N, C-alpha and C positions, 0 to 999 in steps of 0.2 A: 571677383571679390575675394578678399582674404578669408582665411578660416575664421578669424575673430568676427568679421562682419557677417559671415554666413551663420555663425552660431547665434549672434544676436537676432538675426532674421527669424530663426527657429524658436526663439524664446517663448513667444505666445503659444505656439503649438505644443511645445513640451510642457509648459505650465498647465495648459488645459489637460494634457494627458496625465500629468502628475496629480491634478485635482480629481480626475476621474478614478484613478487608481486609489487615491486616498479615501474616496467616498465608498469604495467597495473592497475593503481589505479581505483577503482570504488567508486561511491558516493551513500550514502543513504542505504535503506533497501534491495536493490536487487543487489547483487554482484555475478553474475553467474560465471564469470571467476575466481574470488577469491575462491568461493566455490569449483570449480573444482580442483583448485590447492591444497586446503586443503584435499579434498577427496583422491587425488592422494598421498599426503604425508601419509595418514592413511592407504593406501592400504596394505593389508597383516597383519596388526596389529589386535589383538583380541579385537576390540572395537565393542560395539553395537551402531550403528549409526542411528540417527534420523535427518531428514531434517525439517526445519521450514515450517510451513503452510503459514504464511503471510510474511515471509522474507526468504532470502537464508542463514539462519543460519545453523550451524552444531552442533549437540550435540552428544558427544561420551562418552560412559560409559565403564569403565574398571573394571571388577570384580576381586577383590583381592583374592589370593589363600591361604593366611596364616590364621591360626586359630585366632579367636578373642574371647575375654572374656566377652565383653559387651552383654547386652540383645539383642541389635540391632546392626547389622553390621554398623560401622561408614561410613560416606560418606563425602568426601571433594570435593568441586567444584573449578576448576581453570578456569579463564576467560581471553580471549584475544579478543579485538575488531579488526575489519578487514577493516573498510571503510576509504576512503581517503577524501580529501577536494577539493573544487573548486578553486584551486590555480595554477597559471602557474609556473612551476618549473624553477628555475634559479641557480641550484647548480653546473651544469657543470660536474657532475659525469658521468662515462661511462654507468651507468645503469639508466639514466634520464628517467622520465616518457615519454612514447610514446603517451599518451592520451592528446590531447590539452585541456588545462584548468582544468586539474585534477592532483593531486599530493598527495603522502603520506607525508604530511607536519607535521604530528603529531606522526609519528613513529608507526602507527598501523601495517605496514608491518613487523616491528621488533617484535611486540607483537605476531602476527600470526605465524611467523616462529619460535619464541622461544617456543611457546606452542606446535607446531608441533614437535619440537625437544624433548621437555619434554614428549610428547606422546610416542616416541620411547623408551626413557630411562625408563619410568614407565612400559611399556609393557614388556621390557626385565626383569624387576624385579617384575613381577606380582605375583610370588609365595611368595614374601617377604611382600606383602601388606596385612595387616589385616583389610581391608576395601575396599570400592569401590571409584573410582575416576570419576568425571564428568568433561569433558572438554567442555567449553562453547565458541565456536567460534561465535562471535557476530557481525552482521552488524549494521550500523545505529547509532553509538555512537554520531557522530557529528550533534546533533540537531534533530535526528529522533527517539529517544527513543527506540533503538533496544533492550536494556535490558528489558524494559517494555513489548515489544512484546514477547520476549522469556520466560519471567516469566509467562505471561498469557497462553503460550502454554505448560507450565509445566517443564521448564528446572530444577527448583530447586528440583523437585521430580522425575527426570529422572531415578534415580537408584532404584526407588521403594519406597523410603521414603525421607523425607525432608533432604537436606544436613545439616550436623552438622556445617560446617565451609566453608567459601568462601574466595578465595584469588585472587586479581587482581594486575597487575603491569603496570606501565607506564614509558616509557623512556622520558627523557628531553634532549634537545639539549643545555641547559645551566644550570645555578643555582649551580651545583655541579661539582667537578672534575670528570674526566673519571672513570667509574666503581664504583662510590660511590652510596650506597643505602641510601634512606631516608624514614623515617617512622614518624608517629605522632599518638598517641592514641587520641581518641575523634574526634572533628571536624577537618578534614584534608583538605577538600575542601568546598567551599561555595555552597549555593543553587543558582540556576540560574532561573530567570524569564524574560519574555519579556514584554515590554511596547509598545503598538501600539495606537497612538493618531491621530485622524483626526479632525481638527478644521474647522468648516463650517461657512463661512461668506457670503458676497455679493460682487461680483466683481465690479470694476469701473475704472475710469481713475486715473492714478497716481497723476495728478494735482489737483484732487478734492476728497481727502480721506473722507471728511465729507459726501459725497453722497454714500459712500460704507460702507461695514463692513469688515475691514482689518484683515484677519486671521494671517498675517505675524508678526505684532507687538505682538499679543497675543502669538503666538508660541515662539517668542524670549523671552518674559517674562516667559513663562512656563519653558523653558530650564534653565534659571538662577534660577527661584524660586524653582525648584526641588533640585538644589544643596544647596540652602539656607535652605530649609526645613530639609534636612538631618543633617546639622550642628546644627540646632536649636532644633530639635525634637528627635534626636537619640543620645544615649550614644556613645561618641568617643571610648570607650573601647569595644563596640560591633558594629563594623563598618558596614556601608552600602556603597556599590559602585554602582553608577548609571552613565552610560555613554551613551550619545546620539550619535548614529552612523548614523542616517538618519534624515535629516532636509530638507524637500522638499516643495517648493511653487513657483508658478508663472512660466511664460514663457517669459516675456518681462519686461524691467526695468520700463516702464511707464504704466504698467497694474497691478492693484490690483487684485490678484487672488481670486477665490471663496473659495478655501480651502488651507490648509497647512497640512503637515504630519510630525509626529515625531515618530521615533522608537528608543528604548533604551534597553539596557541590564541592569538588576538589579542583584546584587550579595549581599547576606546576609549571616551571620554566626551564626544565632540563629533562632529557630522557632518563638520566640517572635517578633524579628525584621521583619522577613518575613511576618508574619501575619499582623503586623502593617502597613507595606508598601502597602499591598494589599488594605487597606482602606484609608490610608493617601494620596496616590498618586491621586486616582480618585477625592477625596474631594477637593484637592488643584487645580487640573486642571479644574474641573467644576466651582469652584469659580472664577478663573481667566477668564474663558470663559464668565461666567455670567456678570462679571464686564465690559466686552467689548461688551456685547450684542450679543454674538455669541453662536452657538451650538457646542458641542464637543462630540465626541465618544471616549471613553476610554476603551481599552481592556487591562487588566492586566492578562497576560497568564502565569500560573505556568508551569515551565519546569522541571528541575532536582532538587531533594531535596538535603539537606545537605549530604555530604559524612562523615559519622560518623563511625570511626573504633572501633572495639571491643578491649578493653585493653588486654584481655587474648590472643586473636589471634595475636595482634600486638606483644606481648611479645614472642609468639611462633615463629613468623617470624624473629624477631630480634635475638633470640637465634640461629636459623638456619643460619642466615647470619654471625653471629660472629663465629660460629663453623666452617663454611666453609672458610671464608675469613679473619677472625680476626676483632677485635673491631674497628680498624682504618677505616674500609670500611663502617661503619654505622654512619649515621647522624640522630639525632632526631630533627625534626623541632620544633622550639619554637612556631611558629605561622602558621596558615593554609594558603594555597594558595587561591587566588580568582578565580581560574579556577573551573570548575564543571564537573561532571562525572555521567553518568547514571548507573555506577556500584553501585552508592548510593542506587539504588532500590534493588539490591541484598542484600546489607548490612542492609537495612531496614527489610528484611525478615529473614535473618540468620546471626549469628555472623560472622564477617569477617574483613579483613584488606586490605589496599591498600598500595603498596610499590612503591616508586619512584626509578628509576635507571638512572644515568647519562650516556647518550650515546654520550657525547662530545668526539671528536676525541682525541686519546692519545696525550698529550703534548700541546693541545690547551688551550687557556685562557678561562675558563668557564664563566668568568665575562664579556667577550666581544663577545661571540658567539651569533648568532641569536637564538631567542627562538622559540618554537613550533609554527606552523601555518605560519611561514615566508616562502617565496619562496626560501630562500637561506641556511637553516640549513643543515649541513652534519652530520647526526647521523651515528655513526659507528656500523657495525655489530659485531665488536669485543666484544661487551658486551653480545652477544647472549649466548655463552657457560656459562658465569657467571650466567645469568638469568636462564638457563636451570638447572644448578646444584642446584641453590636455589629452583626452583620450584619442582624439583625431590625430594629434601631432606625434603620438608615440611612434618612433621609427620601427620599421621591420628589421630585426637583426639579421646578420648573415647566418647561414646555417652550417658553415664548415666545421664548427666545433661540436655538432650534434649528429649522432647516428640515426638514420631513419628507423622507425618501428613499423612492424606489420600492422595493417589496418584491420580491426575486427569487423565482423559483419554488422552493417548498419541498415536501417530501413532506407529505401530509395528516397532521395530528396524529391519533394513535390512542389508544384507551383502554389502560389497563394490561393488561387481559385480552387484548386483541388483540395487544399487543406480546409478552406472555409466550408466546402460542401460536406466535410466530415463532422461538422459541429451538430450533434444530435439535439442539444438544448443549451442555449447560452446561459441558462441558469443552473445547469447541472454539470456537465463535463464534456470534454472533447470526445467526438464520436469514436476516434481510434482507441482511446483508453477505455471508454465505456464498452465498445464492442468487444474488446479483448477480455474485459472482466466478465461481461455477461455471457460471452461464448464459452470462455473457459469454465465458468461455473455451471452454465446450463447444459452443456453437451454431456457432461458426466451424469447429470440427473436424467437426461433423455436416454442415455444408455441403460440406466437402471430400469426405467419403466418399459423401454423397448424389450429388454430381456424377459420381463414378466409377461408382456403381451405375446411375444412370439412363442414362449413356452406353452401358454394356454391355447394359443391359436393352433399350434402344431402338435398338441397332445396326442391325437390319434396316430399320427405318423411316428412319433417318438415311441409310443406304446408298441407299435407293430415292429419296430426295428431294434429296440433295446431291451425288449422283454420277450418271453416265450409267446409264440403265436397259438399255442394250444388252447389257451383260454383268453380270447380277446377282451372280454369284460374285465377280468382280473388284471390284465395288462394295463388297461386304461385307468383302473382304480390305483394300481401301483404307481403309475406315472403321476397321477394327481396327488398321491400321498407324498411322493418325493417333491412335488411342487410345494406342498405344505411344509416340508422340512425347511425350505428356504425361509418361510415365515417364522418358524421356530428359531432359526439362527439369527434373524434380524435384530432382536433385542440385545443379543450378545455382541453382535457387530456394532450396535449403537453405543454400548458402553465402552467397547475396545477402542473404537475410532474416536469417541468423545474424549477418552483419556489421552489418546495421542494428540488430538487437537488442542487440548488444554496445556499439555506439557511440551510438545515438540512444535506445534504450529497448525493453524487451520489449513494452510496450503499443503503441508505434508500429509495431513489426514485425508484431504480430498484426493490427492494424487494417488496415495496408496489404495484408497477405496476403488477408484475407477480402474486401476491396474489389475486388482484382483477380479473385478467384474469382467474385464476383458479376458482374463485367463479362464474363468468359468465358461464363458461363451465359446472360447476356442476348444476347450475340452469336450463340450457337447457336440460341437460342429465336426470334430474329427474322431469321435468315439466309434470304435468298431461295433458291428452289429452283434445281436445276441446269437445269430447263426454262426458267427465267426469265433467268439470267445466265451459264449455262454453267459453265466450270471455275472461275470466280470464287467460286462457292458452295463448292466444295471447298477453295479457298484460304482463304476466310473461316473455315471449320471448322478448318483447320490453325492459323491464327493464334489462334483462340479456345482451342484445346487447348494451344498453347504458353503462352499467358497463364495458363491454369488450371494447367498443369504447374509453372510458376514459383511461382504462388501456393500451390499445394498442397505444393510442396517446402518452402516457408517456414512453412506452417501448423503442421505437426506439431512441429518443433523449437521454434518460437516459443511455442506453447501449452504444450508440455511444460515448457519452461524457466520460463515464467511460473507455471504451476501448482506446480512443485516449490519455487519460491521463496516463494510465498504460503501454501503448505499448512502446517498445524501439524506439527511434527516427528513427533509420535506418530501422525499420520494420513496420512502421505505416501503409503503404499501404497494406502490406500482412495481418496484424492483422485486418485492417478495412474490409477485405473481409469476415471476420467471420460473420458480420451482415447479408449479403445476403447469405452466405453459410449456416449458421444455419437456416435462414428463409426459404431457399429453401428446406433444409432437412425437416423442419416442413411441408411444402406443400407436399413434396414427401411422408412423413410418412402418412399424411392425405389421400392423393390420393391413396397410396398403400393399406392402410387399407380399403378404400372404395372399391377398386378393389377386395380385398380378400373377403370382406363381400358379395359383389355382386355375387361372384363365389360360395361361400360356403353356403349362406343362401337362402331360398326360398323367393319369393316376399312377401308372407304372413308374414314370420318371420322378414323380413326387415321392413315392415310397422308396425309390432307390437312392436318390441323391438330392432331390429338390428341397426336401425339408431341412437339409443341412445349411443351405445357402444363407438363411436369415441369421443363423448363429455365427457363421464366419463373418458376415457383414457386421454383426454386433462386436466381434473381437477387434475388427479394424477400427470401428467407431471408438471403442474403448481406448485403443492405442493412440488415436488422434487426440482424444480428450486428455490422456495422460501427458502428451507433449504440450498441449495448450496450457494445462494447469502448471506444468513445470516452469512456465514462463511468467506466471502471475507473481505479484508481489505479496508478501505477508501483510496481514492487516495491522494497522497502527494500534488497534486495541490490544492485540496480542503482544506486539513488540514493546508496548508501554508497560506490560505487567512485569513485576519482579519475580524472582525465582520462587519466593515463598508463596506469592499469589498463585503461581502456576501449579504449585503442589498442594494448595489448600483443598481439603476434602469437600466433596459436594453434598454428602448426606446431611450434615448439619443444616445446610441451606434449604434442602428439600424438606426436612422436618419442620424447620422454622416457617416455611411458606407452603405447608402441606395442602392447605385448602386450595390455593391457586394452582398448585401442581396437579391435584386431582381434577380440578376443573379443566385444565388444559388436556390432561390425559383422556378425560371423558369425551371432550369435543373431538379430539383426534381419532379415538377409537370409533366413535359413532360415524363420523363423516368418512373415515377410511373404509369401513365395512360397506357403507352405501356405495362409495365410488367403485370399489373393487368388484362388488356384485354386478354392477351394470357395465363397468369398463372392461372387465377381464373375464368373469365367469359367465355372464349372460350370453355372449356370442357363442362360446363353446357349448353351453347347455342347449341353446336354440338349435344348433346343428346336430348334436349327438342324440339328444332326447326328444326334441320336438320335431326333428327331421325337416327343419327349414333349410332350404338351399344354402350351402355354405357361403357362396358368393354374395347372396342377399344379406345374410347376417353380417358379413364383413363390411359391406358398403354401408349398411345402417349404422354400424359402429363408427365408420369413418365420418359420416355426416354429423353424428352426435358429438364426436370429439372436436370437429371444426367449430360447431356452435359453442362448445365449452371454451375453446381457446379465444374465440372472439369476445366472450363475455368477461374473461378474467381481467383484462386491463381496466375495464369499466369499474369493477368492484375494487381493484387496487387503488385507482385514482380517487374513488369515492371514500375509501378508508383514510387516505391522506387528507381529504378535505373535512370529513365529519367525524372521524375517529373509528378505531377498530371495533369497539364494542357495539356501536350503533349498526355497523354493517353486519356483524354477527346476528344481531336481533332481526335485522331486515331479511336475512337469508334463511333463518331457521324455519319459517313456515314451508319453504320449498322442500326441505329434507324429507318429511313424512310423505309428501305427495309423490316424490321420486321413487319411493319404495313400493308403490302400488302399480302393478302392470296395467 
């Protein structure tokens, strides 16, 4: 059968896939249900599949079986974006989105289903391909730079060498008649940048503006001045588009606000104009603010670069379209569109082209239909076989004009069965991404609690080795006093690492915290004895505990913030239990290691070197956690904040919500005291004061912690189902009972 006939045979299957995708749109970089559908579509096909590390992307490599004459086997990349938009659908079609506030309003469901169809056609003709094909199923095109994420993870080199050519396609719900293709060599789409402006004045009464510093009038002047600047400073034949979409200030008509906010999108069509806007805009806005006696924070945020197509690859695509459908089905745009695409990042790296395809319903007036991103466009799936035939028929270019590039480290390709077994929850995320996030977050928290546990557990040995043996009781008290120093340092660490997390990033804060914790453990593990260096041994222990206290103070808020921001909304309670689950696992590991060492080593060996083993293990665990965290992605919540938001002081918010803050602090203090009494202090007290066998106390602690870990997911899931407050009320009666021996 011909490619055309095979494409028509697939139409019903691809239409069904498109409808399934359309009914469950997902937004951003993490599209677990979409990824699952793509993997199902690729099931049984001879692709080497790799899942994204920081996103739910899918990279599939097909190895061509036909002989090739070039020195290197040619490689072609085909891309489809998969994410939806935060739009409430109003199309009225029978496969309308089932997700409130989310819609495939830009046709990415069509792109994904078309590339899935092309995957089947290509696989069936594998023996005819004189090169390899890379399929790039990309999340996060709509403002999340999904292409950038995939490029950093090596999609361009997924076949073993750099792709020779790349092709992308985008459907449009207007502009051209049904089934019409559109191309343009050179600049096809604009560059996109974001402008975020905060004007800071001084509030006052609306009747007396002379006693205030009004940011509203300055903001109004800035909006108009930006438009004037473009007409006066930029060539009309190299256009610049600046649209203010956000203009916010004030809460009442007779109150002059303290600040005003402007957000705008900027589109440029040349590198020169883009670079000039990056300097001209801040200069203009700062000048206006200065003239009004105001302060202004201007953030000009580069987003997507120019989409510049390669002329040769564009000609290749055009010839394919004309051969398949005739010259009448091809339009060459005379001017670029002012939309932007992160496929531009792919075309910055390898020669490529971008093809437009009209998905206007057959017979509809393309000049009157709603454009992409509208809640009402009805893009037709009837264009899918057309696109699949075009995609399937794109020839593999010779590679003699391209130099091979070194291949970066990539996860090993896995079979479909192996991949599907990694799905932790079809409603949540792929297991690989989930495991990486949870492990990277949880292991650092486990290290923190492990450190506290082993210090308390091995207090008698620390006292005998790092303090004078002349007065054993005083040595134990001094060891516990230094233990308390870590608690004193924790609030300072909380503020320090909280500041870093708000301004530099949650990931950075978590990574630094666990790195310092690892350093503290290492210092204790290698500290010379009191007999060797005298009081300097005690001072070294003090410094190590100060470092750990700072690190541990930053660990909990950093990991909690990160986890709450990356957790799916419907699973936040369950994911939040990771903090105490991982922490208790850390305590359990420390306690268990202590029990094993006590059983296997003599008292002499424990005093000599055995007590150091847990601290050295903690240092290694911390190093592993540091490596894991360095591979995590930053949260979208942090990346979406402007510079002024990141620098905003926290105290006004605490004062404003002081009642809620005090309630949270009270709950935390009370429950923390109860937990540490029984989880850390009680075992040591039982052994040293009550003279209970140390092994028995350790095993009792192990059993208690196992019960605690088993109960945590239940309470987390329950809070997701009935609410956090109800769970707190249900658990409160148990707290006073646990304080009674």
